[in-house]
TORMARTI-534733 format. One record per residue: residue in three letters; x, y, z of N, C-alpha, C, CB in turn. Coordinates in Angstrom, 2 decimals, always signed. Each point is the difference from the previous one (the first is absolute). Glycine has a CB too. Layout:
residues N
<r res="ala" n_c1="X" n_c2="Y" n_c3="Z" ca_c1="X" ca_c2="Y" ca_c3="Z" c_c1="X" c_c2="Y" c_c3="Z" cb_c1="X" cb_c2="Y" cb_c3="Z"/>
...
END
This chain:
residues 101
<r res="met" n_c1="+118.48" n_c2="-32.08" n_c3="-90.57" ca_c1="-1.05" ca_c2="-0.09" ca_c3="+0.81" c_c1="-0.02" c_c2="+1.41" c_c3="+0.68" cb_c1="+0.13" cb_c2="-2.64" cb_c3="+0.27"/>
<r res="arg" n_c1="-1.38" n_c2="+3.37" n_c3="-0.28" ca_c1="-0.23" ca_c2="+1.17" ca_c3="+0.72" c_c1="-1.03" c_c2="-0.14" c_c3="+1.18" cb_c1="+0.60" cb_c2="+1.15" cb_c3="-2.15"/>
<r res="thr" n_c1="-0.26" n_c2="-0.62" n_c3="+3.30" ca_c1="-0.85" ca_c2="-0.13" ca_c3="+1.18" c_c1="-0.24" c_c2="+1.40" c_c3="+0.58" cb_c1="+0.89" cb_c2="-2.34" cb_c3="+0.49"/>
<r res="asp" n_c1="-2.05" n_c2="+2.62" n_c3="-0.19" ca_c1="-0.51" ca_c2="+1.26" ca_c3="+0.45" c_c1="-0.03" c_c2="-0.32" c_c3="+1.69" cb_c1="-1.56" cb_c2="+0.71" cb_c3="-2.47"/>
<r res="val" n_c1="+2.62" n_c2="+0.02" n_c3="+3.19" ca_c1="+0.18" ca_c2="-0.35" ca_c3="+1.26" c_c1="-0.78" c_c2="+0.70" c_c3="+1.03" cb_c1="+2.02" cb_c2="-0.60" cb_c3="-0.79"/>
<r res="his" n_c1="-3.04" n_c2="+1.58" n_c3="+0.24" ca_c1="-0.83" ca_c2="+0.76" ca_c3="+0.82" c_c1="-1.43" c_c2="+0.02" c_c3="-0.42" cb_c1="+1.92" cb_c2="+1.29" cb_c3="+0.50"/>
<r res="ala" n_c1="-2.81" n_c2="-2.26" n_c3="-0.20" ca_c1="-1.30" ca_c2="-0.06" ca_c3="-0.45" c_c1="-0.77" c_c2="-0.44" c_c3="+1.18" cb_c1="+0.61" cb_c2="-0.44" cb_c3="-2.38"/>
<r res="his" n_c1="-2.01" n_c2="+0.98" n_c3="+2.34" ca_c1="-0.82" ca_c2="-0.31" ca_c3="+1.07" c_c1="-1.23" c_c2="-0.74" c_c3="-0.34" cb_c1="+0.92" cb_c2="+1.89" cb_c3="+1.02"/>
<r res="leu" n_c1="-1.37" n_c2="-2.72" n_c3="-0.22" ca_c1="-1.25" ca_c2="-0.88" ca_c3="-0.27" c_c1="-0.88" c_c2="-0.07" c_c3="+1.38" cb_c1="+1.38" cb_c2="-1.53" cb_c3="-1.88"/>
<r res="trp" n_c1="-2.56" n_c2="+1.94" n_c3="+1.74" ca_c1="-0.88" ca_c2="-0.30" ca_c3="+1.26" c_c1="-1.33" c_c2="-0.34" c_c3="-0.43" cb_c1="+1.23" cb_c2="+1.55" cb_c3="+1.43"/>
<r res="ser" n_c1="-1.85" n_c2="-2.55" n_c3="-0.86" ca_c1="-1.33" ca_c2="-0.34" ca_c3="-0.39" c_c1="-1.20" c_c2="+0.91" c_c3="+0.75" cb_c1="+1.04" cb_c2="-2.44" cb_c3="-0.44"/>
<r res="glu" n_c1="-2.18" n_c2="+2.35" n_c3="-0.10" ca_c1="-1.04" ca_c2="+0.67" ca_c3="+0.82" c_c1="-0.31" c_c2="-0.52" c_c3="+1.33" cb_c1="-0.88" cb_c2="+0.53" cb_c3="-2.02"/>
<r res="gly" n_c1="+1.14" n_c2="-1.81" n_c3="+2.11" ca_c1="-0.13" ca_c2="-0.54" ca_c3="+1.52" c_c1="+1.07" c_c2="+0.57" c_c3="+0.92" cb_c1="-0.93" cb_c2="-2.19" cb_c3="-0.85"/>
<r res="tyr" n_c1="+2.13" n_c2="+2.44" n_c3="+0.35" ca_c1="+1.07" ca_c2="+0.69" ca_c3="+0.85" c_c1="-0.47" c_c2="+1.34" c_c3="+0.45" cb_c1="+1.82" cb_c2="-1.15" cb_c3="-1.23"/>
<r res="leu" n_c1="-2.12" n_c2="+1.92" n_c3="+0.06" ca_c1="-0.50" ca_c2="+1.33" ca_c3="+0.36" c_c1="-1.27" c_c2="+0.03" c_c3="+0.95" cb_c1="+0.95" cb_c2="+0.70" cb_c3="-2.23"/>
<r res="arg" n_c1="-1.83" n_c2="-1.72" n_c3="+2.21" ca_c1="-1.09" ca_c2="+0.09" ca_c3="+0.82" c_c1="+0.71" c_c2="-0.31" c_c3="+1.56" cb_c1="-1.94" cb_c2="-0.81" cb_c3="-2.09"/>
<r res="leu" n_c1="+2.83" n_c2="-0.20" n_c3="+1.91" ca_c1="+0.58" ca_c2="-0.25" ca_c3="+1.24" c_c1="+0.62" c_c2="+1.14" c_c3="+0.80" cb_c1="+0.31" cb_c2="-2.08" cb_c3="-1.00"/>
<r res="leu" n_c1="+0.47" n_c2="+2.77" n_c3="+0.22" ca_c1="+0.48" ca_c2="+1.26" ca_c3="+0.39" c_c1="-1.10" c_c2="+0.97" c_c3="+0.61" cb_c1="+1.73" cb_c2="-0.37" cb_c3="-1.80"/>
<r res="glu" n_c1="-2.73" n_c2="+0.65" n_c3="+1.14" ca_c1="-1.26" ca_c2="+0.76" ca_c3="+0.42" c_c1="-0.58" c_c2="-0.35" c_c3="+1.34" cb_c1="-0.51" cb_c2="+0.12" cb_c3="-2.34"/>
<r res="ser" n_c1="+0.41" n_c2="-1.73" n_c3="+2.58" ca_c1="-0.33" ca_c2="-0.43" ca_c3="+1.11" c_c1="+0.69" c_c2="+0.14" c_c3="+1.13" cb_c1="-0.88" cb_c2="-1.11" cb_c3="-1.27"/>
<r res="tyr" n_c1="+2.14" n_c2="+1.50" n_c3="+1.06" ca_c1="+1.02" ca_c2="+0.35" ca_c3="+1.26" c_c1="-0.03" c_c2="+1.37" c_c3="+0.17" cb_c1="+1.61" cb_c2="-1.78" cb_c3="-0.37"/>
<r res="gly" n_c1="-2.28" n_c2="+2.73" n_c3="-0.43" ca_c1="-0.09" ca_c2="+1.44" ca_c3="+0.14" c_c1="+0.67" c_c2="+0.67" c_c3="-0.93" cb_c1="-0.24" cb_c2="-0.23" cb_c3="+2.11"/>
<r res="arg" n_c1="+0.85" n_c2="-0.33" n_c3="-3.17" ca_c1="+0.86" ca_c2="+0.78" ca_c3="-0.83" c_c1="-1.02" c_c2="+0.80" c_c3="-1.04" cb_c1="+2.15" cb_c2="-1.81" cb_c3="+0.26"/>
<r res="gln" n_c1="-2.03" n_c2="+3.17" n_c3="+0.01" ca_c1="-0.98" ca_c2="+0.89" ca_c3="-0.82" c_c1="+0.55" c_c2="+0.23" c_c3="-1.34" cb_c1="-0.82" cb_c2="+1.19" cb_c3="+2.03"/>
<r res="asp" n_c1="+2.23" n_c2="-1.58" n_c3="-2.27" ca_c1="+0.29" ca_c2="+0.43" ca_c3="-1.42" c_c1="+0.23" c_c2="-1.22" c_c3="-0.94" cb_c1="+1.07" cb_c2="+2.16" cb_c3="+0.90"/>
<r res="ala" n_c1="-1.86" n_c2="-3.11" n_c3="-0.59" ca_c1="+0.12" ca_c2="-1.26" ca_c3="-0.80" c_c1="-0.67" c_c2="+0.17" c_c3="-1.47" cb_c1="-0.04" cb_c2="-1.39" cb_c3="+2.30"/>
<r res="ala" n_c1="-1.02" n_c2="+2.14" n_c3="-2.01" ca_c1="-0.87" ca_c2="+0.23" ca_c3="-1.38" c_c1="+0.73" c_c2="+0.76" c_c3="-1.00" cb_c1="-2.09" cb_c2="+0.05" cb_c3="+1.24"/>
<r res="ala" n_c1="+3.17" n_c2="+0.69" n_c3="-0.93" ca_c1="+0.78" ca_c2="+0.81" ca_c3="-1.01" c_c1="+0.69" c_c2="-0.90" c_c3="-0.75" cb_c1="+0.25" cb_c2="+1.91" cb_c3="+1.31"/>
<r res="his" n_c1="+0.04" n_c2="-3.28" n_c3="-1.04" ca_c1="+0.66" ca_c2="-0.89" ca_c3="-0.69" c_c1="-0.69" c_c2="-0.82" c_c3="-0.98" cb_c1="+1.26" cb_c2="+0.11" cb_c3="+1.80"/>
<r res="arg" n_c1="-2.53" n_c2="+0.17" n_c3="-1.77" ca_c1="-0.94" ca_c2="-0.78" ca_c3="-1.09" c_c1="+0.08" c_c2="+0.69" c_c3="-1.30" cb_c1="-1.70" cb_c2="-0.74" cb_c3="+1.72"/>
<r res="gly" n_c1="+1.76" n_c2="+0.08" n_c3="-2.76" ca_c1="-0.19" ca_c2="+0.33" ca_c3="-1.33" c_c1="+1.37" c_c2="+0.68" c_c3="-0.59" cb_c1="-2.63" cb_c2="+0.26" cb_c3="+0.48"/>
<r res="leu" n_c1="+3.65" n_c2="-0.62" n_c3="+0.00" ca_c1="+1.43" ca_c2="+0.42" ca_c3="-0.23" c_c1="+0.84" c_c2="-0.90" c_c3="-1.07" cb_c1="-0.10" cb_c2="+0.86" cb_c3="+2.46"/>
<r res="gly" n_c1="-0.67" n_c2="-2.19" n_c3="-2.64" ca_c1="+0.51" ca_c2="-0.94" ca_c3="-0.89" c_c1="+0.98" c_c2="-0.90" c_c3="+0.72" cb_c1="-0.36" cb_c2="+1.56" cb_c3="-1.88"/>
<r res="ala" n_c1="+0.29" n_c2="-1.56" n_c3="+3.25" ca_c1="+0.90" ca_c2="-0.94" ca_c3="+0.82" c_c1="-0.88" c_c2="-1.03" c_c3="+0.61" cb_c1="+1.71" cb_c2="+1.78" cb_c3="+0.55"/>
<r res="gly" n_c1="-2.92" n_c2="-2.01" n_c3="-0.84" ca_c1="-0.85" ca_c2="-1.04" ca_c3="+0.47" c_c1="+0.10" c_c2="-1.15" c_c3="-0.51" cb_c1="-1.25" cb_c2="+1.41" cb_c3="+0.42"/>
<r res="asp" n_c1="+0.55" n_c2="-2.58" n_c3="+0.00" ca_c1="+0.14" ca_c2="-1.27" ca_c3="-0.53" c_c1="-1.18" c_c2="-0.53" c_c3="-0.77" cb_c1="+1.50" cb_c2="-0.33" cb_c3="+1.79"/>
<r res="ser" n_c1="-2.46" n_c2="+1.45" n_c3="-2.36" ca_c1="-1.08" ca_c2="-0.33" ca_c3="-0.79" c_c1="+0.65" c_c2="-0.27" c_c3="-1.36" cb_c1="-1.76" cb_c2="+1.39" cb_c3="+1.34"/>
<r res="thr" n_c1="+0.84" n_c2="-2.26" n_c3="-2.06" ca_c1="+0.34" ca_c2="-0.47" ca_c3="-1.34" c_c1="+0.45" c_c2="+1.23" c_c3="-0.96" cb_c1="-1.73" cb_c2="-1.99" cb_c3="+0.36"/>
<r res="ala" n_c1="+0.89" n_c2="+3.10" n_c3="-0.09" ca_c1="+0.39" ca_c2="+1.22" ca_c3="-1.03" c_c1="+1.20" c_c2="+0.61" c_c3="+0.52" cb_c1="-2.37" cb_c2="+0.59" cb_c3="-0.68"/>
<r res="asp" n_c1="+2.82" n_c2="-0.43" n_c3="+1.95" ca_c1="+1.18" ca_c2="+0.57" ca_c3="+0.34" c_c1="+1.11" c_c2="-0.76" c_c3="-0.42" cb_c1="-1.04" cb_c2="+0.98" cb_c3="+1.73"/>
<r res="leu" n_c1="+1.02" n_c2="-2.58" n_c3="-1.59" ca_c1="+1.05" ca_c2="-0.82" ca_c3="-0.27" c_c1="+0.24" c_c2="-0.06" c_c3="-1.64" cb_c1="-0.54" cb_c2="-1.34" cb_c3="+2.31"/>
<r res="ala" n_c1="-0.60" n_c2="+1.35" n_c3="-3.14" ca_c1="+0.17" ca_c2="+0.09" ca_c3="-1.34" c_c1="+0.72" c_c2="+1.32" c_c3="-0.46" cb_c1="-2.01" cb_c2="-1.48" cb_c3="-0.15"/>
<r res="ala" n_c1="+1.66" n_c2="+2.56" n_c3="+0.84" ca_c1="+0.69" ca_c2="+1.47" ca_c3="-0.33" c_c1="+1.46" c_c2="-0.25" c_c3="+0.51" cb_c1="-2.25" cb_c2="+1.70" cb_c3="+0.38"/>
<r res="arg" n_c1="+2.60" n_c2="-2.29" n_c3="+0.63" ca_c1="+1.37" ca_c2="-0.07" ca_c3="+0.54" c_c1="+0.75" c_c2="-0.95" c_c3="-1.01" cb_c1="-0.71" cb_c2="+0.37" cb_c3="+2.59"/>
<r res="phe" n_c1="+0.38" n_c2="-1.37" n_c3="-2.86" ca_c1="+0.60" ca_c2="-1.01" ca_c3="-0.90" c_c1="+0.31" c_c2="+0.83" c_c3="-1.34" cb_c1="-1.37" cb_c2="-2.14" cb_c3="+1.09"/>
<r res="ala" n_c1="+0.24" n_c2="+2.72" n_c3="-1.57" ca_c1="+0.29" ca_c2="+0.70" ca_c3="-1.40" c_c1="+1.05" c_c2="+1.21" c_c3="+0.20" cb_c1="-2.53" cb_c2="-0.59" cb_c3="-0.89"/>
<r res="met" n_c1="+2.40" n_c2="+1.26" n_c3="+1.90" ca_c1="+0.98" ca_c2="+1.16" ca_c3="+0.23" c_c1="+1.53" c_c2="-0.65" c_c3="+0.13" cb_c1="-1.98" cb_c2="+1.52" cb_c3="+1.32"/>
<r res="asn" n_c1="+2.12" n_c2="-2.65" n_c3="-0.53" ca_c1="+1.16" ca_c2="-0.55" ca_c3="+0.26" c_c1="+0.55" c_c2="-0.52" c_c3="-1.61" cb_c1="-0.79" cb_c2="-0.70" cb_c3="+2.79"/>
<r res="asp" n_c1="-0.10" n_c2="-0.05" n_c3="-3.48" ca_c1="+0.40" ca_c2="-0.50" ca_c3="-1.25" c_c1="+0.61" c_c2="+1.01" c_c3="-0.90" cb_c1="-1.71" cb_c2="-1.61" cb_c3="+0.27"/>
<r res="ala" n_c1="+0.82" n_c2="+2.79" n_c3="-0.28" ca_c1="+0.49" ca_c2="+1.30" ca_c3="-0.66" c_c1="+1.35" c_c2="+0.47" c_c3="+0.16" cb_c1="-2.11" cb_c2="+0.57" cb_c3="+0.27"/>
<r res="ala" n_c1="+2.45" n_c2="-0.66" n_c3="+1.10" ca_c1="+1.16" ca_c2="+0.57" ca_c3="+0.59" c_c1="+1.26" c_c2="-0.93" c_c3="+0.03" cb_c1="-1.61" cb_c2="+1.35" cb_c3="+1.35"/>
<r res="gly" n_c1="+1.27" n_c2="-2.61" n_c3="-2.03" ca_c1="+0.95" ca_c2="-0.87" ca_c3="+0.28" c_c1="+0.30" c_c2="-0.77" c_c3="+1.27" cb_c1="+0.60" cb_c2="+1.35" cb_c3="-1.52"/>
<r res="ile" n_c1="-1.48" n_c2="-1.20" n_c3="+2.52" ca_c1="+0.24" ca_c2="-0.43" ca_c3="+1.32" c_c1="-0.44" c_c2="-1.49" c_c3="+0.19" cb_c1="-0.28" cb_c2="+2.41" cb_c3="+0.76"/>
<r res="asp" n_c1="+1.28" n_c2="-3.33" n_c3="-0.42" ca_c1="-0.47" ca_c2="-1.44" ca_c3="+0.12" c_c1="-0.58" c_c2="-0.33" c_c3="+1.48" cb_c1="+1.84" cb_c2="-0.66" cb_c3="-1.81"/>
<r res="his" n_c1="-1.34" n_c2="+1.46" n_c3="+2.89" ca_c1="-0.43" ca_c2="-0.36" ca_c3="+1.25" c_c1="-0.17" c_c2="+1.16" c_c3="+0.89" cb_c1="+1.06" cb_c2="-2.09" cb_c3="-0.33"/>
<r res="gln" n_c1="-1.85" n_c2="+2.12" n_c3="+1.35" ca_c1="-0.16" ca_c2="+1.08" ca_c3="+1.04" c_c1="+0.07" c_c2="-0.61" c_c3="+1.27" cb_c1="-1.37" cb_c2="+1.38" cb_c3="-1.39"/>
<r res="ile" n_c1="+2.21" n_c2="-0.62" n_c3="+2.35" ca_c1="-0.04" ca_c2="-0.29" ca_c3="+1.31" c_c1="-1.06" c_c2="+0.89" c_c3="+0.72" cb_c1="+2.41" cb_c2="-0.75" cb_c3="-0.16"/>
<r res="leu" n_c1="-3.28" n_c2="+0.18" n_c3="+0.74" ca_c1="-1.27" ca_c2="+0.44" ca_c3="+0.52" c_c1="+0.12" c_c2="+0.47" c_c3="+1.44" cb_c1="-1.13" cb_c2="-1.57" cb_c3="-1.54"/>
<r res="ser" n_c1="+0.49" n_c2="+2.59" n_c3="+1.98" ca_c1="-0.15" ca_c2="+0.33" ca_c3="+1.49" c_c1="-1.45" c_c2="+0.40" c_c3="+0.16" cb_c1="+2.47" cb_c2="+0.82" cb_c3="+0.35"/>
<r res="val" n_c1="-2.95" n_c2="-1.51" n_c3="+0.74" ca_c1="-1.38" ca_c2="+0.36" ca_c3="+0.18" c_c1="-0.31" c_c2="+1.41" c_c3="+0.68" cb_c1="-0.30" cb_c2="-2.47" cb_c3="+0.13"/>
<r res="ser" n_c1="+1.26" n_c2="+2.96" n_c3="+0.47" ca_c1="-0.15" ca_c2="+1.40" ca_c3="+0.71" c_c1="-0.41" c_c2="+1.12" c_c3="-0.91" cb_c1="+1.75" cb_c2="-0.68" cb_c3="+1.57"/>
<r res="pro" n_c1="-2.84" n_c2="+1.35" n_c3="-1.23" ca_c1="-0.51" ca_c2="+1.11" ca_c3="-0.83" c_c1="+0.99" c_c2="+1.11" c_c3="-0.06" cb_c1="-2.32" cb_c2="-0.58" cb_c3="+0.59"/>
<r res="gln" n_c1="+2.52" n_c2="+1.11" n_c3="-1.68" ca_c1="+0.90" ca_c2="+1.13" ca_c3="+0.02" c_c1="-0.56" c_c2="+1.20" c_c3="+0.58" cb_c1="+1.01" cb_c2="-0.90" cb_c3="-1.87"/>
<r res="gly" n_c1="-0.18" n_c2="+1.66" n_c3="+2.51" ca_c1="-0.37" ca_c2="+1.27" ca_c3="+0.72" c_c1="+1.16" c_c2="+0.55" c_c3="+0.69" cb_c1="-2.28" cb_c2="-0.77" cb_c3="+0.33"/>
<r res="pro" n_c1="+2.03" n_c2="+2.00" n_c3="-0.01" ca_c1="+1.05" ca_c2="+0.72" ca_c3="+0.60" c_c1="+0.45" c_c2="-0.66" c_c3="+1.39" cb_c1="-0.90" cb_c2="+2.12" cb_c3="-1.21"/>
<r res="ser" n_c1="+2.15" n_c2="-1.87" n_c3="+1.39" ca_c1="+0.68" ca_c2="-0.74" ca_c3="+1.18" c_c1="-0.75" c_c2="-0.26" c_c3="+1.26" cb_c1="+1.92" cb_c2="+0.98" cb_c3="-0.84"/>
<r res="pro" n_c1="-2.43" n_c2="+0.08" n_c3="+1.35" ca_c1="-0.76" ca_c2="-0.25" ca_c3="+1.24" c_c1="-1.14" c_c2="-0.97" c_c3="-0.21" cb_c1="+0.60" cb_c2="+2.26" cb_c3="+0.77"/>
<r res="gln" n_c1="-1.27" n_c2="-2.37" n_c3="-1.88" ca_c1="-1.08" ca_c2="-0.92" ca_c3="-0.09" c_c1="+0.50" c_c2="-1.40" c_c3="-0.21" cb_c1="-1.42" cb_c2="+1.80" cb_c3="-0.87"/>
<r res="leu" n_c1="+2.59" n_c2="-1.94" n_c3="+0.23" ca_c1="+0.72" ca_c2="-1.10" ca_c3="-0.21" c_c1="+0.44" c_c2="-0.73" c_c3="+1.32" cb_c1="+0.67" cb_c2="+1.11" cb_c3="-2.14"/>
<r res="arg" n_c1="-0.08" n_c2="-0.29" n_c3="+3.02" ca_c1="+0.37" ca_c2="-0.48" ca_c3="+1.35" c_c1="-1.19" c_c2="-0.44" c_c3="+0.87" cb_c1="+1.95" cb_c2="+1.52" cb_c3="-0.15"/>
<r res="arg" n_c1="-3.25" n_c2="-0.96" n_c3="-0.16" ca_c1="-1.13" ca_c2="-0.38" ca_c3="+0.82" c_c1="-0.46" c_c2="-1.22" c_c3="-0.54" cb_c1="-0.63" cb_c2="+2.24" cb_c3="+0.59"/>
<r res="ala" n_c1="+0.95" n_c2="-2.41" n_c3="-1.94" ca_c1="-0.53" ca_c2="-1.39" ca_c3="-0.67" c_c1="+0.93" c_c2="-1.08" c_c3="+0.54" cb_c1="-0.86" cb_c2="+1.06" cb_c3="-2.30"/>
<r res="val" n_c1="+2.28" n_c2="-0.86" n_c3="+2.49" ca_c1="+0.84" ca_c2="-1.02" ca_c3="+0.47" c_c1="-0.30" c_c2="-0.17" c_c3="+1.40" cb_c1="+1.72" cb_c2="+0.45" cb_c3="-1.63"/>
<r res="gly" n_c1="-2.11" n_c2="+0.46" n_c3="+2.36" ca_c1="-0.17" ca_c2="-0.16" ca_c3="+1.66" c_c1="-1.38" c_c2="-0.80" c_c3="-0.13" cb_c1="+1.23" cb_c2="+2.49" cb_c3="+1.20"/>
<r res="phe" n_c1="-2.33" n_c2="-2.34" n_c3="-2.12" ca_c1="-0.95" ca_c2="-0.70" ca_c3="-0.03" c_c1="+0.19" c_c2="-1.48" c_c3="-0.26" cb_c1="-0.91" cb_c2="+2.03" cb_c3="-0.51"/>
<r res="leu" n_c1="+1.68" n_c2="-2.12" n_c3="-0.44" ca_c1="+0.15" ca_c2="-1.64" ca_c3="-0.29" c_c1="+0.92" c_c2="-0.53" c_c3="+1.12" cb_c1="-0.17" cb_c2="+0.13" cb_c3="-2.74"/>
<r res="arg" n_c1="+0.90" n_c2="+0.57" n_c3="+3.45" ca_c1="+0.77" ca_c2="-0.72" ca_c3="+1.03" c_c1="-0.90" c_c2="-0.22" c_c3="+1.36" cb_c1="+2.26" cb_c2="+1.08" cb_c3="-1.03"/>
<r res="glu" n_c1="-2.81" n_c2="+0.05" n_c3="+1.31" ca_c1="-0.80" ca_c2="-0.22" ca_c3="+1.37" c_c1="-1.51" c_c2="-0.40" c_c3="-0.05" cb_c1="+1.54" cb_c2="+1.71" cb_c3="+0.85"/>
<r res="ala" n_c1="-2.24" n_c2="-1.25" n_c3="-1.96" ca_c1="-1.45" ca_c2="-0.23" ca_c3="+0.07" c_c1="-0.57" c_c2="-1.22" c_c3="-0.80" cb_c1="-0.11" cb_c2="+2.45" cb_c3="+0.32"/>
<r res="leu" n_c1="+0.87" n_c2="-2.95" n_c3="-1.30" ca_c1="-0.32" ca_c2="-0.90" ca_c3="-0.88" c_c1="-0.01" c_c2="-1.52" c_c3="+0.58" cb_c1="+0.92" cb_c2="+1.71" cb_c3="-1.68"/>
<r res="pro" n_c1="-2.09" n_c2="-2.44" n_c3="+1.90" ca_c1="+0.19" ca_c2="-1.23" ca_c3="+0.71" c_c1="+0.72" c_c2="-0.90" c_c3="-1.18" cb_c1="-2.21" cb_c2="+0.25" cb_c3="+1.80"/>
<r res="pro" n_c1="+2.75" n_c2="-1.27" n_c3="-1.20" ca_c1="+0.80" ca_c2="-1.14" ca_c3="-1.04" c_c1="-0.90" c_c2="-0.40" c_c3="-1.12" cb_c1="+1.32" cb_c2="-1.10" cb_c3="+1.92"/>
<r res="glu" n_c1="-2.43" n_c2="+0.72" n_c3="-1.58" ca_c1="-0.84" ca_c2="-0.45" ca_c3="-1.09" c_c1="-0.22" c_c2="+1.03" c_c3="-1.15" cb_c1="-1.09" cb_c2="-1.42" cb_c3="+1.71"/>
<r res="his" n_c1="+0.95" n_c2="+2.63" n_c3="-1.34" ca_c1="-0.01" ca_c2="+1.09" ca_c3="-1.22" c_c1="+1.27" c_c2="+0.14" c_c3="-0.66" cb_c1="-1.64" cb_c2="+1.31" cb_c3="+1.13"/>
<r res="ala" n_c1="+2.65" n_c2="-1.27" n_c3="-0.19" ca_c1="+1.25" ca_c2="+0.13" ca_c3="-0.74" c_c1="+0.45" c_c2="-1.10" c_c3="-1.06" cb_c1="+0.57" cb_c2="+1.18" cb_c3="+2.06"/>
<r res="glu" n_c1="-0.93" n_c2="-2.48" n_c3="-1.61" ca_c1="+0.15" ca_c2="-1.19" ca_c3="-0.88" c_c1="-0.80" c_c2="+0.26" c_c3="-1.35" cb_c1="+0.27" cb_c2="-1.60" cb_c3="+2.11"/>
<r res="glu" n_c1="-1.50" n_c2="+2.21" n_c3="-2.08" ca_c1="-0.84" ca_c2="+0.24" ca_c3="-1.08" c_c1="+0.63" c_c2="+1.01" c_c3="-0.89" cb_c1="-1.97" cb_c2="-0.59" cb_c3="+1.34"/>
<r res="val" n_c1="+2.53" n_c2="+1.60" n_c3="-0.91" ca_c1="+0.72" ca_c2="+1.03" ca_c3="-0.70" c_c1="+1.26" c_c2="-0.54" c_c3="-0.62" cb_c1="-0.93" cb_c2="+1.67" cb_c3="+1.54"/>
<r res="leu" n_c1="+1.72" n_c2="-2.54" n_c3="-0.95" ca_c1="+1.22" ca_c2="-0.44" ca_c3="-0.43" c_c1="-0.30" c_c2="-1.23" c_c3="-1.14" cb_c1="+1.17" cb_c2="+0.75" cb_c3="+2.46"/>
<r res="thr" n_c1="-2.40" n_c2="-1.52" n_c3="-2.36" ca_c1="-0.15" ca_c2="-0.95" ca_c3="-0.96" c_c1="-0.78" c_c2="+0.51" c_c3="-1.12" cb_c1="+0.20" cb_c2="-1.65" cb_c3="+1.64"/>
<r res="ala" n_c1="-0.89" n_c2="+2.73" n_c3="-1.63" ca_c1="-0.83" ca_c2="+0.38" ca_c3="-1.09" c_c1="+0.87" c_c2="+0.25" c_c3="-1.14" cb_c1="-1.72" cb_c2="+0.93" cb_c3="+1.46"/>
<r res="gly" n_c1="+3.02" n_c2="-0.47" n_c3="-1.36" ca_c1="+0.78" ca_c2="+0.21" ca_c3="-1.00" c_c1="+0.52" c_c2="-1.38" c_c3="-0.77" cb_c1="+0.55" cb_c2="+2.20" cb_c3="+1.33"/>
<r res="ala" n_c1="-0.33" n_c2="-3.19" n_c3="-0.42" ca_c1="+0.32" ca_c2="-1.23" ca_c3="-0.51" c_c1="-1.04" c_c2="-0.44" c_c3="-0.80" cb_c1="+1.35" cb_c2="-0.48" cb_c3="+1.77"/>
<r res="arg" n_c1="-2.63" n_c2="+0.31" n_c3="-1.21" ca_c1="-1.16" ca_c2="-0.34" ca_c3="-0.91" c_c1="-0.11" c_c2="+0.52" c_c3="-1.21" cb_c1="-1.00" cb_c2="-0.23" cb_c3="+1.73"/>
<r res="leu" n_c1="+1.17" n_c2="+1.71" n_c3="-1.66" ca_c1="-0.24" ca_c2="+0.69" ca_c3="-1.42" c_c1="+1.21" c_c2="-0.37" c_c3="-1.01" cb_c1="-1.29" cb_c2="+2.10" cb_c3="+1.17"/>
<r res="ile" n_c1="+2.52" n_c2="-2.45" n_c3="-0.72" ca_c1="+1.14" ca_c2="-0.37" ca_c3="-0.85" c_c1="-0.52" c_c2="-1.40" c_c3="-0.66" cb_c1="+1.99" cb_c2="+1.26" cb_c3="+1.57"/>
<r res="arg" n_c1="-2.39" n_c2="-2.02" n_c3="-0.75" ca_c1="-0.53" ca_c2="-1.48" ca_c3="-0.34" c_c1="-0.94" c_c2="+0.21" c_c3="-1.19" cb_c1="+0.09" cb_c2="-0.98" cb_c3="+2.51"/>
<r res="arg" n_c1="-1.08" n_c2="+1.95" n_c3="-2.26" ca_c1="-1.04" ca_c2="+0.05" ca_c3="-1.12" c_c1="+0.56" c_c2="+0.69" c_c3="-1.33" cb_c1="-1.86" cb_c2="+0.15" cb_c3="+1.84"/>
<r res="his" n_c1="+2.89" n_c2="+0.57" n_c3="-1.68" ca_c1="+0.41" ca_c2="+0.67" ca_c3="-1.34" c_c1="+1.48" c_c2="-0.47" c_c3="-0.49" cb_c1="-1.49" cb_c2="+2.14" cb_c3="+0.67"/>
<r res="glu" n_c1="+1.95" n_c2="-3.19" n_c3="-0.21" ca_c1="+1.27" ca_c2="-0.50" ca_c3="-0.57" c_c1="-0.03" c_c2="-0.26" c_c3="-1.28" cb_c1="+0.49" cb_c2="-0.84" cb_c3="+1.87"/>
<r res="thr" n_c1="+0.58" n_c2="+1.12" n_c3="-2.59" ca_c1="+0.04" ca_c2="-0.19" ca_c3="-1.48" c_c1="+1.13" c_c2="-0.97" c_c3="-0.41" cb_c1="-0.94" cb_c2="+2.35" cb_c3="-0.31"/>
END
């Protein structure tokens, strides 16, 4: 069994949430193939199959230089209301249930 231990996934809703809190760099993470759209997921699954990857460990945090990443972590700790944090954390679980094989 092969596992990709560094993969990202974020929904359009998550990126909009970041923008609503003033994140100006969220748009840069659209169209990178790390979204939860049907097309992004189909491409991800095909790429994983071609590479022999059975599982991925997913992180929601958009990739970026270290200062941006620190701001994202600060945002999640200080500004994100519990109900939004719950949505971010459970979105991945819902996605897994929809695509279990």
